[in-house]
C-alpha positions as CSV (number, residue, x, y, z in Angstrom):
1,M,7.5,-25.8,10.7
2,A,4.7,-26.9,8.2
3,S,1.8,-26.0,10.8
4,N,3.5,-22.4,10.9
5,F,2.9,-21.4,7.6
6,R,0.1,-18.9,7.0
7,I,-1.8,-18.5,3.5
8,A,-3.5,-15.0,2.8
9,P,-5.3,-14.5,-0.5
10,S,-5.7,-11.2,-1.7
11,L,-8.3,-9.2,-2.0
12,L,-7.2,-7.5,-4.8
13,S,-8.2,-10.5,-7.0
14,A,-11.3,-11.3,-6.0
15,D,-14.9,-10.4,-7.4
16,F,-15.6,-6.9,-5.8
17,A,-19.4,-7.2,-7.0
18,R,-19.7,-10.1,-4.0
19,L,-16.8,-9.3,-1.7
20,G,-18.7,-10.9,1.2
21,E,-19.5,-14.4,-0.2
22,E,-15.9,-14.0,-1.9
23,V,-14.4,-13.6,1.7
24,R,-16.4,-16.5,3.1
25,D,-15.4,-19.0,0.2
26,V,-11.7,-18.8,0.8
27,I,-12.2,-18.9,4.7
28,A,-14.2,-22.1,3.9
29,A,-11.1,-22.9,1.4
30,G,-8.6,-23.1,4.8
31,V,-6.9,-19.9,4.4
32,D,-5.3,-18.1,7.5
33,L,-5.7,-14.8,6.9
34,I,-7.4,-11.9,4.5
35,H,-4.9,-10.0,2.9
36,F,-6.0,-6.0,2.2
37,D,-4.2,-4.3,-0.5
38,V,-4.9,-0.4,-0.1
39,M,-3.8,1.6,-2.9
40,D,-4.0,5.6,-3.2
41,N,-3.1,6.2,-6.5
42,H,-0.7,8.5,-5.3
43,Y,2.6,6.4,-3.7
44,V,1.3,3.8,-6.0
45,P,-0.3,4.0,-9.9
46,N,-3.8,2.6,-8.7
47,L,-6.7,3.3,-6.2
48,T,-8.4,0.3,-4.6
49,V,-10.3,0.0,-1.3
50,G,-10.3,1.9,2.0
51,P,-11.4,1.5,5.6
52,L,-15.1,1.5,5.0
53,V,-14.9,-1.6,2.7
54,C,-12.5,-3.3,5.5
55,E,-15.3,-2.6,8.1
56,A,-17.8,-3.9,5.5
57,I,-16.1,-7.7,5.1
58,R,-15.2,-8.1,9.0
59,P,-18.3,-9.6,9.7
60,H,-17.6,-12.1,7.3
61,C,-14.3,-12.8,8.5
62,T,-13.3,-15.5,10.9
63,V,-9.4,-14.7,10.4
64,P,-7.5,-11.8,10.7
65,I,-7.5,-9.4,8.4
66,D,-4.0,-8.3,6.9
67,V,-4.3,-4.9,5.9
68,H,-1.2,-3.2,3.1
69,L,-1.0,0.0,3.3
70,M,0.7,1.4,-0.2
71,V,-0.5,4.8,0.7
72,K,1.3,8.1,1.5
73,P,1.1,9.9,4.2
74,V,0.6,6.5,6.3
75,D,-0.2,7.7,10.2
76,R,-3.6,9.9,9.2
77,I,-5.2,6.4,7.7
78,V,-3.8,4.3,10.4
79,P,-6.6,4.7,13.3
80,D,-9.4,4.3,10.6
81,F,-8.1,0.9,9.6
82,A,-7.8,-0.2,13.4
83,K,-11.2,0.7,14.2
84,A,-12.4,-1.1,10.4
85,G,-11.2,-4.4,11.9
86,A,-7.6,-4.8,10.4
87,S,-5.4,-7.3,12.7
88,I,-2.0,-6.6,11.1
89,I,-1.1,-3.1,9.4
90,T,1.9,-3.0,7.2
91,F,3.4,0.0,5.2
92,H,6.1,1.0,3.3
93,P,9.3,2.6,5.0
94,E,9.6,5.3,2.0
95,A,5.7,6.5,2.6
96,S,6.5,7.6,6.1
97,E,8.0,10.8,7.5
98,H,9.1,8.9,11.0
99,I,9.0,5.2,10.6
100,D,9.2,4.5,14.6
101,R,6.3,6.7,15.4
102,T,3.9,5.0,12.3
103,L,5.2,1.6,13.9
104,G,4.2,2.8,17.5
105,L,1.2,4.4,16.3
106,I,-0.1,1.1,14.6
107,R,0.6,-0.8,18.3
108,E,-1.2,1.8,19.9
109,N,-4.3,1.2,17.8
110,G,-4.5,-2.3,19.1
111,C,-2.7,-3.9,16.0
112,Q,0.7,-5.7,14.9
113,A,2.8,-3.8,12.7
114,G,5.0,-4.4,9.9
115,L,7.8,-2.9,7.0
116,V,7.1,-3.3,3.7
117,F,10.0,-3.4,1.2
118,N,9.7,-3.1,-2.8
119,P,12.1,-5.0,-4.9
120,A,14.4,-2.5,-4.8
121,T,14.3,-1.5,-1.3
122,P,17.2,-2.2,1.2
123,L,16.6,-3.9,4.5
124,A,18.6,-1.8,6.2
125,W,15.3,0.4,7.1
126,L,14.8,-2.7,9.8
127,D,18.1,-1.8,11.6
128,H,16.9,0.3,14.6
129,V,13.0,-0.8,14.8
130,M,13.1,-4.5,15.2
131,D,12.0,-4.8,18.5
132,K,8.9,-2.8,17.2
133,I,7.8,-5.1,14.0
134,D,5.8,-8.0,14.2
135,M,6.0,-8.8,10.4
136,I,8.3,-8.1,7.5
137,L,6.9,-8.0,4.0
138,I,9.0,-8.7,1.1
139,M,7.1,-7.4,-2.2
140,S,8.3,-9.9,-5.1
141,V,6.7,-7.6,-7.6
142,N,6.3,-3.9,-8.1
143,P,3.3,-2.7,-6.1
144,G,0.2,-1.3,-7.9
145,F,-1.5,-4.1,-9.8
146,G,-2.4,-7.6,-9.4
147,G,-1.4,-10.4,-11.3
148,Q,2.7,-9.7,-11.8
149,S,5.2,-12.6,-12.7
150,F,7.3,-13.1,-9.4
151,I,10.9,-11.2,-9.5
152,A,13.4,-14.1,-8.1
153,S,15.8,-11.6,-6.7
154,A,13.0,-12.1,-4.0
155,L,14.2,-15.1,-2.6
156,A,17.8,-13.8,-1.7
157,K,16.4,-11.0,0.1
158,L,13.7,-13.4,1.8
159,A,16.7,-15.6,3.3
160,E,18.3,-12.1,4.6
161,A,15.4,-11.0,6.5
162,R,15.0,-14.3,7.7
163,K,18.7,-14.0,9.3
164,R,17.6,-10.7,10.6
165,I,14.9,-12.2,11.9
166,E,16.7,-15.3,13.7
167,A,19.4,-12.9,15.1
168,S,16.6,-10.8,16.9
169,G,15.4,-13.4,18.8
170,R,11.7,-12.3,18.5
171,A,8.8,-14.0,16.8
172,I,8.3,-11.7,13.6
173,R,6.5,-13.0,10.4
174,L,8.0,-12.9,7.3
175,E,5.6,-12.6,4.6
176,I,6.0,-12.8,0.7
177,D,3.8,-11.0,-1.5
178,G,3.3,-11.1,-5.9
179,G,3.1,-13.9,-7.9
180,V,3.0,-16.7,-5.1
181,K,1.4,-19.6,-6.9
182,V,1.6,-23.8,-6.7
183,E,4.5,-23.9,-8.6
184,N,7.0,-21.6,-6.7
185,I,5.6,-21.9,-3.1
186,G,7.8,-24.5,-2.0
187,A,11.1,-22.6,-3.1
188,I,9.7,-19.0,-1.7
189,A,8.9,-21.3,1.8
190,R,12.7,-22.7,1.9
191,A,14.1,-19.3,1.1
192,G,12.4,-18.3,4.3
193,A,9.1,-17.1,3.8
194,D,6.1,-18.4,6.4
195,T,3.2,-16.4,5.2
196,F,2.1,-16.6,1.5
197,V,-0.1,-13.8,-0.1
198,A,-1.6,-15.2,-3.5
199,G,-3.9,-13.3,-5.5
200,S,-5.1,-14.7,-8.8
201,A,-3.6,-17.9,-7.9
202,I,-6.4,-18.5,-5.5
203,F,-9.3,-16.1,-6.3
204,G,-8.9,-16.9,-10.3
205,Q,-9.7,-20.9,-9.7
206,Q,-13.2,-22.3,-9.3
207,D,-11.6,-25.0,-6.6
208,R,-9.9,-22.6,-4.2
209,A,-9.9,-25.3,-1.6
210,A,-8.1,-27.5,-4.1
211,V,-5.2,-24.8,-4.6
212,V,-5.2,-23.8,-1.1
213,R,-4.5,-27.8,-0.5
214,R,-2.0,-27.9,-2.9
215,M,-0.2,-25.0,-1.5
216,R,0.0,-26.9,1.9
217,E,1.1,-30.1,-0.1
218,E,4.0,-28.3,-1.6
219,L,5.0,-26.3,1.8
220,A,5.0,-29.7,3.9
221,R,7.3,-30.8,0.8
222,A,9.5,-27.9,1.1
223,T,10.0,-28.6,5.2
224,M,10.5,-32.2,4.7
225,P,14.0,-33.2,5.8
226,A,16.7,-34.4,2.8
């Protein structure tokens, strides 16, 4: 399982004055994805970046771009991000009028599709769409701002999502976003996550390679037989 883990630094915590350099630096440090947070000051109380920035960093990326849409409505902007270079697009079910249609739209545009669950959002939204999902993203903070503390109840939610994935028999990734750091990544992995978004825990450090290495050590420890 350890080799199946993926670490995804969130660009929200990067230095936006030198974004291309920041992307190249964390990829050189050994990360697996670039997590791209899109906020619209409507669905969430903040405004970040759009498809033009995604397109600008694409030439600097030798790993997939994992786009997390915190926007409402969703469908209008999906083709723009697919064209800009996204590999994975996830969105919040509350932000879509027709979840099945939005998942289909993402896949029709050549990307993997996923749903995102806020701390108080039930997983019941998954009931009728597991066949169209490539990723489930569990938020361990309330979306809108970086640098928040991990909400512990996310661990039980991860475990429940992992059961749903196993019951489906499909290769669905289980991602966690919010407050992930070296000290808690092992416990998060034991709860069922296989993809870890970390913002300030990686971008906020001078030696990013050392942080990524320590995270992988904790993940390896978490999967060792008792």
